[in-house]
C-alpha positions as CSV (number, residue, x, y, z in Angstrom):
1,M,-14.4,35.7,13.4
2,A,-14.6,35.8,9.6
3,I,-15.6,33.1,7.1
4,Y,-13.7,32.8,3.8
5,E,-14.5,30.7,0.7
6,M,-11.6,29.3,-1.3
7,K,-12.5,28.0,-4.7
8,P,-10.2,26.1,-7.0
9,D,-8.5,28.1,-9.7
10,R,-5.0,28.8,-11.0
11,S,-4.4,31.3,-8.2
12,T,-5.3,29.0,-5.3
13,I,-3.7,25.7,-6.4
14,H,-0.1,24.7,-6.1
15,G,1.8,21.4,-6.1
16,S,4.7,22.0,-3.6
17,F,5.6,23.6,-0.3
18,S,7.8,26.6,-0.2
19,K,8.1,29.6,2.2
20,D,8.6,31.6,-1.0
21,H,5.0,30.9,-2.3
22,K,2.9,34.0,-2.1
23,P,-0.1,33.7,0.2
24,V,-3.5,33.8,-1.6
25,L,-5.4,34.7,1.5
26,T,-4.6,36.5,4.8
27,I,-6.7,35.8,7.8
28,Q,-6.8,36.3,11.6
29,S,-6.5,33.6,14.3
30,G,-9.9,32.0,14.7
31,D,-11.2,32.6,11.2
32,I,-12.9,29.9,9.2
33,V,-11.9,28.8,5.6
34,R,-14.3,26.8,3.5
35,Y,-12.7,25.0,0.6
36,T,-13.8,23.2,-2.6
37,T,-10.8,21.0,-3.6
38,F,-9.5,19.0,-6.6
39,D,-8.4,15.4,-6.0
40,A,-4.7,14.9,-5.4
41,G,-4.0,14.3,-9.1
42,W,-5.5,17.7,-10.1
43,G,-8.8,16.3,-11.2
44,T,-12.3,17.8,-10.5
45,P,-15.9,16.9,-11.5
46,S,-17.1,18.6,-14.6
47,K,-20.2,20.8,-14.2
48,E,-21.9,19.0,-17.1
49,D,-21.9,15.4,-16.1
50,G,-19.7,15.1,-12.9
51,K,-17.0,13.1,-14.6
52,R,-13.4,13.8,-13.8
53,I,-11.6,16.5,-15.8
54,K,-8.2,18.2,-15.4
55,P,-8.9,21.9,-16.2
56,I,-5.6,23.4,-14.9
57,E,-2.2,23.0,-16.5
58,R,0.6,22.3,-14.1
59,R,3.8,24.5,-13.9
60,K,7.2,22.9,-14.0
61,E,8.9,22.3,-10.6
62,V,6.2,24.2,-8.6
63,D,3.3,21.8,-9.4
64,T,4.9,18.4,-9.4
65,G,3.0,17.1,-6.4
66,H,-0.5,16.9,-4.9
67,A,-3.0,19.6,-5.7
68,L,-2.8,21.8,-2.6
69,F,-5.0,24.8,-1.7
70,G,-3.5,28.0,-0.3
71,P,-1.1,29.1,1.1
72,I,-2.9,31.0,3.8
73,Y,-1.1,33.6,5.8
74,I,-2.3,34.0,9.4
75,D,-1.6,37.4,11.1
76,S,0.1,37.1,14.5
77,A,1.5,33.6,13.7
78,K,5.2,33.3,14.5
79,K,7.7,30.5,14.1
80,G,7.7,28.4,17.2
81,M,4.0,28.9,18.0
82,T,1.4,26.2,17.3
83,L,-1.3,26.1,14.6
84,E,-4.6,24.6,15.8
85,I,-6.8,23.2,13.0
86,K,-10.4,22.4,13.9
87,I,-12.0,20.2,11.2
88,N,-15.6,21.3,11.1
89,E,-16.8,19.6,8.0
90,I,-15.6,17.3,5.2
91,I,-17.9,16.3,2.3
92,P,-16.5,14.2,-0.6
93,G,-17.3,14.9,-4.2
94,P,-19.1,12.5,-6.6
95,Y,-16.2,10.2,-7.7
96,G,-13.1,8.5,-6.5
97,F,-10.3,6.3,-7.8
98,T,-7.7,3.8,-6.6
99,S,-4.9,2.5,-8.7
100,A,-2.8,-0.6,-7.9
101,G,-0.1,-2.8,-9.4
102,K,2.8,-2.3,-11.9
103,Y,4.4,0.7,-10.3
104,P,7.9,-0.4,-8.9
105,N,7.5,0.9,-5.3
106,W,9.1,-1.3,-2.6
107,Q,5.9,-3.1,-1.6
108,N,4.9,-3.9,-5.1
109,Q,8.3,-5.4,-5.7
110,K,8.2,-7.4,-2.5
111,L,4.7,-8.7,-3.3
112,G,5.4,-9.5,-7.0
113,L,2.8,-6.9,-8.1
114,T,5.1,-5.2,-10.6
115,E,4.4,-8.2,-12.9
116,Y,0.7,-7.2,-13.1
117,D,-0.8,-4.6,-15.3
118,E,-1.9,-1.5,-13.4
119,I,-5.6,-1.4,-12.6
120,L,-7.7,1.6,-11.8
121,L,-10.8,1.3,-9.6
122,Q,-13.5,3.9,-10.4
123,W,-15.6,4.7,-7.3
124,E,-19.1,6.2,-7.3
125,I,-19.4,8.3,-4.2
126,D,-22.8,8.8,-2.4
127,N,-22.1,11.6,0.2
128,K,-25.6,11.4,1.6
129,A,-25.5,7.6,2.4
130,M,-21.7,7.9,2.9
131,V,-21.1,4.8,0.7
132,G,-18.6,4.2,-2.1
133,K,-19.2,1.6,-4.8
134,T,-16.9,0.1,-7.5
135,I,-16.8,-2.9,-9.9
136,V,-14.0,-5.4,-9.7
137,N,-14.0,-8.4,-12.1
138,N,-17.7,-7.9,-12.9
139,R,-18.6,-7.9,-9.2
140,S,-19.9,-4.9,-7.2
141,F,-18.1,-3.9,-4.0
142,S,-19.0,-1.2,-1.5
143,V,-17.4,0.5,1.5
144,T,-18.5,2.9,4.2
145,L,-16.9,6.3,3.7
146,N,-14.7,8.0,6.2
147,P,-13.6,11.2,4.5
148,F,-10.5,13.1,5.5
149,M,-7.7,15.3,4.0
150,G,-4.4,13.5,3.5
151,I,-2.4,16.8,3.7
152,F,-2.5,19.5,6.3
153,G,0.8,21.4,6.3
154,M,3.2,24.3,6.1
155,P,6.6,24.7,4.4
156,P,9.9,23.9,6.2
157,D,11.9,27.0,7.1
158,E,14.4,26.2,4.4
159,P,14.9,27.8,0.9
160,G,13.6,26.2,-2.3
161,I,10.8,24.0,-3.4
162,H,9.8,21.0,-1.1
163,A,7.9,17.9,-2.3
164,T,4.3,17.3,-1.1
165,W,4.9,13.5,-0.7
166,P,6.5,13.1,2.7
167,P,5.1,13.9,6.1
168,R,7.1,16.3,8.2
169,S,7.1,17.7,11.7
170,C,5.2,20.8,10.4
171,G,2.6,18.6,8.7
172,G,2.4,17.6,5.1
173,N,1.2,14.2,3.7
174,L,0.1,12.7,7.0
175,D,-2.4,10.4,5.4
176,C,-4.0,9.7,8.8
177,K,-7.6,8.4,8.5
178,E,-8.4,9.5,12.0
179,L,-8.4,13.2,11.0
180,T,-12.1,13.3,10.2
181,K,-14.8,15.8,11.0
182,G,-14.7,16.7,14.7
183,S,-11.0,16.3,15.0
184,T,-8.5,19.0,16.0
185,L,-4.9,18.8,14.7
186,Y,-2.0,20.7,16.2
187,L,1.1,21.5,14.1
188,P,4.3,23.4,15.1
189,I,4.5,26.6,13.0
190,P,7.8,26.6,11.1
191,V,7.6,30.0,9.4
192,D,6.1,33.4,10.3
193,G,2.5,33.6,9.0
194,C,2.2,29.7,8.8
195,L,1.6,29.6,5.0
196,F,-0.9,26.8,5.6
197,S,-2.2,24.5,2.8
198,T,-4.4,21.5,2.5
199,G,-5.2,18.9,-0.1
200,D,-5.2,15.2,-1.0
201,G,-8.9,14.3,-0.3
202,H,-9.6,10.7,0.6
203,A,-13.1,9.2,0.8
204,A,-11.9,6.2,2.7
205,Q,-8.5,4.6,3.5
206,G,-7.2,1.7,5.6
207,D,-4.2,2.2,7.9
208,G,-1.1,1.8,5.8
209,E,-2.7,3.0,2.5
210,I,-1.3,-0.3,1.2
211,S,-1.8,0.1,-2.6
212,C,-0.2,3.6,-2.5
213,Q,-3.6,5.2,-2.9
214,A,-6.7,5.5,-0.8
215,I,-10.1,6.3,-2.5
216,E,-8.7,9.5,-4.0
217,C,-11.4,12.1,-4.4
218,P,-12.2,15.8,-4.8
219,M,-14.0,17.5,-1.9
220,E,-17.3,19.3,-2.2
221,L,-16.7,21.1,1.1
222,V,-13.9,21.2,3.7
223,E,-14.4,23.6,6.5
224,L,-11.5,24.4,8.8
225,A,-11.2,26.9,11.7
226,L,-7.6,28.0,12.1
227,F,-6.2,29.3,15.5
228,V,-2.7,30.4,16.5
229,R,-1.7,29.1,19.9
230,E,1.0,31.1,21.8
231,D,0.5,29.0,24.9
232,M,1.2,25.7,23.4
233,K,4.7,24.4,22.4
234,I,5.1,21.2,20.4
235,N,7.7,19.8,18.0
236,M,5.6,17.2,16.3
237,P,2.0,16.9,15.1
238,L,-0.6,16.1,17.8
239,A,-4.3,15.5,17.3
240,N,-7.5,15.2,19.4
241,T,-10.0,13.1,17.4
242,P,-13.4,11.7,18.1
243,S,-11.7,8.3,18.8
244,G,-8.9,9.5,21.0
245,W,-5.6,11.5,21.3
246,I,-3.0,10.8,18.6
247,T,0.7,11.4,18.5
248,F,2.8,10.9,15.3
249,G,6.2,9.6,14.2
250,F,7.8,9.9,10.7
251,H,10.9,8.2,9.5
252,E,12.2,5.9,6.7
253,D,12.8,3.3,9.4
254,L,9.5,2.1,10.8
255,N,11.2,1.4,14.2
256,E,12.3,5.0,14.4
257,A,8.9,6.3,13.4
258,T,7.4,4.1,16.1
259,V,9.7,5.5,18.8
260,Q,8.8,9.0,17.8
261,A,5.1,8.3,18.1
262,M,5.6,6.6,21.5
263,D,7.8,9.5,22.7
264,G,5.1,11.9,21.9
265,M,2.5,9.8,23.6
266,L,4.5,9.5,26.8
267,N,4.9,13.3,26.9
268,L,1.2,13.7,26.3
269,M,0.2,11.3,29.0
270,S,2.6,12.9,31.5
271,V,0.8,16.2,30.9
272,L,-2.7,14.7,31.0
273,Y,-2.3,12.6,34.1
274,G,0.6,14.2,36.0
275,I,2.8,11.1,35.8
276,N,6.3,10.4,34.7
277,R,7.3,8.7,31.5
278,V,7.9,5.2,32.9
279,E,4.6,5.3,34.6
280,A,3.0,6.5,31.4
281,I,4.5,3.6,29.3
282,A,3.4,1.1,32.0
283,L,-0.2,2.4,31.9
284,G,-0.1,3.0,28.2
285,S,0.8,-0.6,27.5
286,S,-2.8,-1.6,28.4
287,V,-4.6,1.0,26.4
288,V,-2.5,2.8,23.8
289,D,-2.7,1.4,20.2
290,L,0.2,1.8,17.7
291,R,-0.9,2.0,14.1
292,I,0.9,2.2,10.8
293,T,-0.4,5.4,9.3
294,Q,1.1,4.9,5.9
295,V,4.1,3.1,4.3
296,V,4.0,4.6,0.8
297,N,5.4,8.1,1.0
298,G,9.1,7.4,1.4
299,I,8.9,8.5,5.0
300,K,6.8,6.0,6.8
301,G,4.2,7.1,9.4
302,V,3.2,5.6,12.7
303,H,0.5,7.0,15.1
304,A,-0.1,6.2,18.7
305,V,-3.8,6.4,19.8
306,L,-5.0,6.9,23.4
307,P,-8.7,6.2,23.2
308,H,-10.9,8.7,25.1
309,G,-12.0,7.3,28.5
310,A,-9.6,4.3,28.3
311,L,-7.8,5.5,31.5
312,R,-10.3,6.4,34.3
């Protein structure tokens, strides 16, 4: 097992997925990568005062999305295998931000919020106490932090440049707040070598990410252990988190996303407990939670959660 450090610079940051992006690092299955990341909007703390700066100029077409770090090529990884991502550590940086209002997305239009001027909350992040603080209308508010990366993903096996915004079967902008330290995420590998990237750090987020942003922040440290699994075949993301097993669904139609998440959970429960799908849904109705992961990325997300120890 080797340990690699990935620091943010022009060679390690990109704003899209593509199987044509050249890998910046080649590793073996089981190696660990330790990242320092920009926030999703390409910002980072200055060394002088910790305030947000944007030191890297974006390239047209290639850098239109979130600031991603990679891609990483994993020897022995082949299309059809599974990438196992163990999240060993996530430590947020010193600031965060959340914007709301004005932007004409569907929820702002439905809620009448396009008539308001956009606001931007500035958060002070204390990564020792794990508390974020901000000022709204001259009043101080604080939240408990629950840091995670919004994006873990690989490029589709299709030519061209692909946006960072939607979640896909091979990962991407999952925006699932359950993927915290101690979680393991499994993704189907779409291309040889994986070409894995991560980005979009969040200090805290509610299910749904209702304003279109969480507390967006850079990360002081993200430590991931990456394994190639030849013995595991999946076609959608799957996670084992401190709170429970999670299956995912992605679709423009929330009903379709829900069915995908439920389908994955029935398959998982069949394997875990040696039962059929109708037995799984009968048992699952008493213990499985359906949650709206996010509704802001064009493709909506739903995740089904089976809490550890719920079925004994």
